[in-house]
C-alpha positions as CSV (number, residue, x, y, z in Angstrom):
1,M,0.0,0.0,0.0
2,I,2.7,2.5,0.9
3,R,4.6,1.4,-2.1
4,R,1.6,2.2,-4.4
5,C,1.2,5.7,-2.7
6,L,4.9,6.4,-3.3
7,L,4.5,5.4,-7.0
8,A,1.4,7.5,-7.4
9,L,3.2,10.5,-5.8
10,L,6.2,10.0,-8.1
11,C,3.9,9.9,-11.2
12,L,2.2,13.1,-10.0
13,L,5.5,14.9,-9.5
14,L,6.6,13.9,-12.9
15,V,3.4,15.1,-14.5
16,V,3.6,18.5,-12.7
17,G,7.3,18.8,-13.5
18,G,6.7,17.9,-17.0
19,N,3.9,20.4,-17.3
20,A,6.2,23.1,-15.7
21,W,9.0,22.2,-18.2
22,A,6.6,22.5,-21.1
23,Q,5.5,25.8,-20.1
24,S,9.0,27.3,-19.7
25,P,9.6,29.9,-22.4
26,I,12.1,29.5,-25.2
27,V,14.9,32.0,-24.4
28,I,16.6,33.9,-27.1
29,K,19.6,36.0,-26.2
30,F,20.0,38.9,-28.7
31,S,23.3,40.7,-28.3
32,H,24.4,43.8,-30.0
33,V,27.2,46.4,-29.7
34,V,25.4,49.8,-30.0
35,A,23.3,51.9,-27.7
36,K,19.7,51.0,-27.0
37,D,18.5,54.3,-28.5
38,T,20.0,53.8,-31.9
39,P,18.1,52.5,-35.0
40,K,19.5,48.9,-34.3
41,G,18.8,49.1,-30.5
42,K,15.3,50.3,-31.1
43,A,14.7,47.6,-33.8
44,A,15.9,45.0,-31.4
45,E,13.5,46.1,-28.7
46,K,10.6,46.2,-31.3
47,F,11.5,42.6,-32.3
48,K,11.3,41.5,-28.7
49,E,7.9,43.1,-28.3
50,L,6.5,41.7,-31.4
51,A,8.0,38.2,-31.0
52,E,6.8,37.8,-27.4
53,A,3.3,39.0,-28.3
54,A,3.0,36.7,-31.4
55,S,4.2,33.7,-29.4
56,K,1.9,34.4,-26.5
57,G,4.7,34.1,-24.1
58,R,6.3,30.8,-25.6
59,V,9.4,32.8,-26.5
60,K,11.3,35.3,-24.3
61,I,13.7,37.6,-26.0
62,E,16.6,38.9,-23.8
63,V,18.2,41.9,-25.5
64,Y,21.7,42.8,-24.4
65,A,22.8,46.2,-25.9
66,N,26.0,48.2,-25.9
67,S,28.5,45.3,-25.8
68,T,27.3,44.2,-22.4
69,L,27.8,40.6,-23.4
70,Y,30.2,40.6,-26.3
71,K,32.4,43.0,-28.2
72,D,32.8,43.2,-32.0
73,K,35.4,40.5,-32.3
74,E,33.6,38.0,-30.0
75,E,29.9,38.1,-30.9
76,L,30.0,35.9,-33.9
77,E,32.1,33.2,-32.3
78,A,29.6,33.3,-29.3
79,L,26.7,32.9,-31.8
80,Q,28.4,29.9,-33.5
81,L,29.0,28.2,-30.1
82,G,25.4,28.8,-29.0
83,A,26.2,31.2,-26.2
84,V,23.8,33.6,-27.8
85,Q,21.1,32.8,-30.2
86,M,20.7,36.0,-32.2
87,L,22.9,39.0,-33.4
88,A,22.6,41.8,-35.8
89,P,26.3,42.3,-36.9
90,S,27.3,45.0,-39.4
91,M,28.2,43.5,-42.8
92,A,32.0,44.0,-42.3
93,K,32.1,41.5,-39.5
94,F,31.3,38.5,-41.9
95,G,34.6,39.1,-43.8
96,P,36.8,37.7,-41.0
97,L,34.2,34.9,-40.5
98,G,35.1,33.7,-44.0
99,V,32.2,35.2,-45.9
100,K,34.2,38.0,-47.5
101,E,31.5,38.8,-50.0
102,F,29.6,40.7,-47.3
103,E,32.3,43.4,-47.6
104,L,30.6,44.4,-50.8
105,F,28.3,46.6,-48.6
106,D,31.4,48.6,-47.4
107,F,32.1,49.8,-51.0
108,P,32.1,53.5,-51.1
109,Y,29.4,55.2,-53.1
110,L,27.8,51.8,-54.2
111,F,24.4,53.2,-53.0
112,T,22.9,56.6,-53.8
113,D,19.9,56.6,-51.6
114,Q,17.6,54.3,-49.5
115,Q,15.8,52.9,-52.7
116,S,19.1,52.1,-54.3
117,L,20.0,50.1,-51.2
118,E,16.8,48.3,-51.0
119,R,17.0,47.2,-54.6
120,V,20.1,45.2,-53.5
121,T,19.0,43.9,-50.1
122,N,15.4,43.0,-51.1
123,G,16.5,41.5,-54.3
124,P,18.3,38.4,-55.6
125,V,21.6,39.8,-54.5
126,G,20.6,40.2,-50.9
127,K,18.9,36.7,-50.8
128,E,22.0,35.1,-52.1
129,M,24.2,36.9,-49.6
130,L,22.0,35.6,-46.7
131,K,22.2,32.2,-48.1
132,R,26.0,32.1,-48.0
133,L,25.9,32.4,-44.1
134,E,24.5,28.8,-43.8
135,T,28.0,27.3,-44.4
136,K,29.1,29.1,-41.2
137,G,26.3,27.7,-39.1
138,L,24.1,30.8,-39.3
139,I,20.7,31.6,-40.7
140,G,20.3,35.1,-42.2
141,L,16.8,36.4,-41.3
142,S,16.9,40.0,-42.6
143,F,18.8,43.1,-43.3
144,W,18.4,46.2,-41.1
145,D,19.3,49.6,-42.3
146,N,21.4,52.2,-40.3
147,G,22.1,54.8,-43.0
148,F,25.1,56.5,-44.5
149,K,28.4,57.3,-43.0
150,I,30.1,60.7,-42.4
151,M,33.7,61.4,-41.5
152,S,34.8,62.6,-38.0
153,S,38.0,63.8,-36.8
154,N,39.9,66.8,-34.9
155,R,40.9,68.1,-38.3
156,S,38.8,70.1,-40.7
157,M,37.9,67.9,-43.8
158,H,36.7,69.6,-47.0
159,V,38.5,67.4,-49.5
160,P,40.1,63.9,-49.3
161,T,43.7,65.2,-48.9
162,D,42.6,66.6,-45.6
163,L,42.6,63.1,-44.2
164,K,46.2,62.4,-45.2
165,G,48.2,60.9,-42.2
166,L,45.1,60.6,-39.9
167,K,44.7,57.4,-37.9
168,L,41.1,56.5,-38.5
169,R,39.2,53.7,-36.8
170,I,37.6,51.1,-39.1
171,Q,35.9,47.8,-38.7
172,A,37.9,44.7,-39.8
173,S,37.2,44.9,-43.5
174,K,39.7,44.7,-46.3
175,V,37.4,47.0,-48.3
176,L,37.5,49.7,-45.6
177,D,41.2,49.4,-45.1
178,E,41.7,50.0,-48.9
179,Q,39.2,52.9,-48.8
180,M,41.1,54.7,-46.0
181,R,44.4,54.1,-47.8
182,A,43.1,55.6,-50.9
183,L,42.2,58.7,-48.8
184,G,45.8,58.8,-47.5
185,A,44.7,57.8,-43.9
186,N,46.0,55.1,-41.7
187,P,43.2,52.6,-40.9
188,Q,43.1,51.3,-37.4
189,V,40.9,48.2,-36.7
190,M,39.2,48.6,-33.3
191,A,36.1,47.3,-31.4
192,F,33.3,49.9,-31.4
193,S,33.2,49.8,-27.6
194,E,36.8,51.0,-27.4
195,V,36.5,53.9,-29.8
196,Y,35.4,56.7,-27.4
197,Q,38.4,56.3,-25.1
198,A,40.7,55.9,-28.1
199,L,39.6,59.2,-29.4
200,Q,39.7,60.9,-26.0
201,T,43.3,59.8,-25.6
202,G,44.5,60.3,-29.2
203,V,45.1,56.7,-30.0
204,V,43.1,57.4,-33.1
205,D,42.3,60.7,-34.7
206,G,38.8,60.0,-35.9
207,L,36.5,57.5,-37.7
208,E,33.7,57.0,-40.1
209,N,30.2,56.2,-38.8
210,V,26.5,57.2,-39.1
211,P,25.4,60.2,-37.0
212,S,23.1,58.1,-34.7
213,N,26.0,55.9,-33.5
214,L,28.4,59.0,-33.1
215,Y,25.9,60.9,-31.1
216,T,24.6,58.0,-28.9
217,Q,28.2,57.2,-28.1
218,K,29.0,60.8,-27.3
219,M,31.8,60.8,-29.9
220,H,31.0,64.4,-30.7
221,E,32.4,65.3,-27.2
222,V,35.8,64.2,-28.2
223,Q,35.9,65.3,-31.9
224,K,36.0,68.8,-33.4
225,H,35.0,68.3,-37.0
226,M,32.4,66.2,-38.9
227,T,31.9,66.1,-42.7
228,V,28.7,64.8,-44.2
229,T,30.3,62.8,-47.0
230,N,27.6,60.1,-47.1
231,H,30.3,58.0,-48.8
232,G,29.4,54.6,-47.4
233,Y,26.7,52.5,-45.8
234,I,26.3,50.8,-42.4
235,G,23.7,48.1,-42.2
236,Y,23.2,44.8,-40.5
237,A,22.3,41.3,-41.2
238,V,20.1,39.7,-38.4
239,V,21.4,36.2,-37.9
240,V,20.5,33.2,-35.6
241,N,22.3,30.1,-34.8
242,K,21.4,27.5,-37.4
243,K,21.0,24.5,-35.0
244,F,19.0,26.4,-32.6
245,W,16.7,27.8,-35.4
246,E,16.1,24.4,-36.9
247,K,15.2,22.9,-33.6
248,L,12.4,25.4,-32.9
249,P,8.8,24.2,-33.5
250,A,7.7,25.1,-36.9
251,D,4.9,27.4,-35.6
252,V,7.3,29.3,-33.4
253,R,9.7,29.9,-36.4
254,S,6.7,31.3,-38.3
255,Q,5.8,33.6,-35.5
256,L,9.5,34.8,-35.2
257,D,9.6,35.3,-39.0
258,G,6.5,37.4,-38.9
259,A,7.8,39.5,-36.0
260,M,11.2,39.9,-37.9
261,K,9.5,41.1,-40.9
262,E,7.5,43.8,-39.0
263,A,10.6,44.8,-37.0
264,T,12.6,45.1,-40.2
265,E,10.0,47.6,-41.7
266,Y,10.2,49.4,-38.4
267,A,14.0,49.5,-38.4
268,N,14.3,50.7,-42.0
269,K,11.7,53.3,-41.6
270,I,13.3,55.0,-38.6
271,A,17.0,54.9,-39.6
272,Q,16.9,58.0,-41.8
273,Q,15.0,60.1,-39.3
274,E,17.1,58.9,-36.4
275,N,20.3,60.0,-38.2
276,E,18.9,63.3,-39.2
277,A,17.9,64.0,-35.6
278,A,21.3,62.9,-34.3
279,L,23.1,65.2,-36.8
280,D,20.9,68.0,-35.7
281,A,21.7,67.3,-32.1
282,I,25.4,67.2,-32.8
283,R,25.2,70.7,-34.5
284,K,23.2,72.1,-31.6
285,S,25.7,70.7,-29.1
286,G,28.1,73.4,-30.2
287,K,31.1,71.0,-29.7
288,V,31.6,70.1,-33.3
289,T,31.7,72.0,-36.6
290,V,29.6,70.0,-39.1
291,Y,30.6,70.6,-42.7
292,M,28.5,70.1,-45.9
293,P,30.7,69.6,-48.9
294,T,30.0,71.5,-52.0
295,D,29.1,69.7,-55.4
296,A,32.8,70.0,-56.5
297,E,34.0,68.7,-53.2
298,K,31.6,65.7,-53.3
299,A,33.0,64.9,-56.9
300,E,36.5,64.9,-55.4
301,W,35.5,62.5,-52.7
302,R,33.9,60.2,-55.2
303,K,36.9,60.4,-57.6
304,V,39.4,59.3,-54.9
305,M,37.2,56.4,-53.4
306,L,35.5,54.8,-56.4
307,P,38.7,53.0,-57.7
308,V,38.3,50.8,-54.6
309,H,35.6,49.0,-56.5
310,K,38.1,47.9,-59.0
311,T,41.0,47.0,-56.6
312,M,38.6,44.8,-54.6
313,E,37.3,42.8,-57.5
314,E,39.4,39.7,-56.7
315,R,38.3,39.6,-53.0
316,I,34.6,40.2,-53.5
317,G,34.1,38.8,-57.0
318,K,33.6,40.7,-60.3
319,D,30.3,39.2,-61.1
320,L,28.7,39.9,-57.6
321,I,30.0,43.6,-57.8
322,A,28.5,43.9,-61.3
323,A,25.1,42.4,-60.1
324,A,25.0,44.7,-57.1
325,S,25.9,47.6,-59.1
326,K,23.2,46.9,-61.7
327,A,20.6,46.4,-59.1
328,A,21.6,49.6,-57.3
329,V,20.9,51.7,-60.3
330,G,17.6,49.8,-61.0
331,K,18.7,47.8,-64.1
């Protein structure tokens, strides 16, 4: 009799424990390296909101902003190892991972405006690029926009020769390295989280980035000049760990796909307005002189940087460059 009672109690505990386990949410750690109030930071929070609502609590998204978990060089390795499940790295970070074709997005003056960019990311070229990530254990879900880059340093910069000899921070991209050398600058690869202190102490003289990143990281407090060149693009590929993604229930994947689609529309909509607001705030701070190049000066910047497309053909692929260039102009 006692034995039967013990068995019944054990069965009850197993049922209760099983139900509790079944009700535990699926946790997705989403790590990124920029501030929470940037376009990417806001898009990550929007995805969290949408995904948790769509899954009715079956999924819990934990967003870790501002390199609180991993820095630039660490985050993709952490994703591959399963320490985090989701990232939104800038395109340049996939080069060191072995998918060097993503450095295509670092090409100066490849895109003329938002529509030009979307013809590439939303078309066959963009789909093919995301597909390439699967060989590295990643699934590419979407592209998030963050706008066009400007130049920042402690030197007045009207034409490319003004950058000669400056130590400028870049991401680990062969294309960006070549771009800075074409400008006569000395490229310095550095994690984004380390840039403010490097500027403050003079380890580097400046950098290129979008206004929202410059403003939210307070880099305008340790720089004197910014020039609105809009010479290059910063965007992100939202990626998940392939093994983790494929083990999710099909209905959960569908819910996450829907949330990602909506979050992407939100991200790409706010990027331009966030950058315009940030640039305005930088001007109003009175700490930086913001310079708008003349048409003749813009032509000079393009003339110096466009040859990078040719010199990087062997690394990126002539056919891919041609396909992206054709799509960008709407042909």
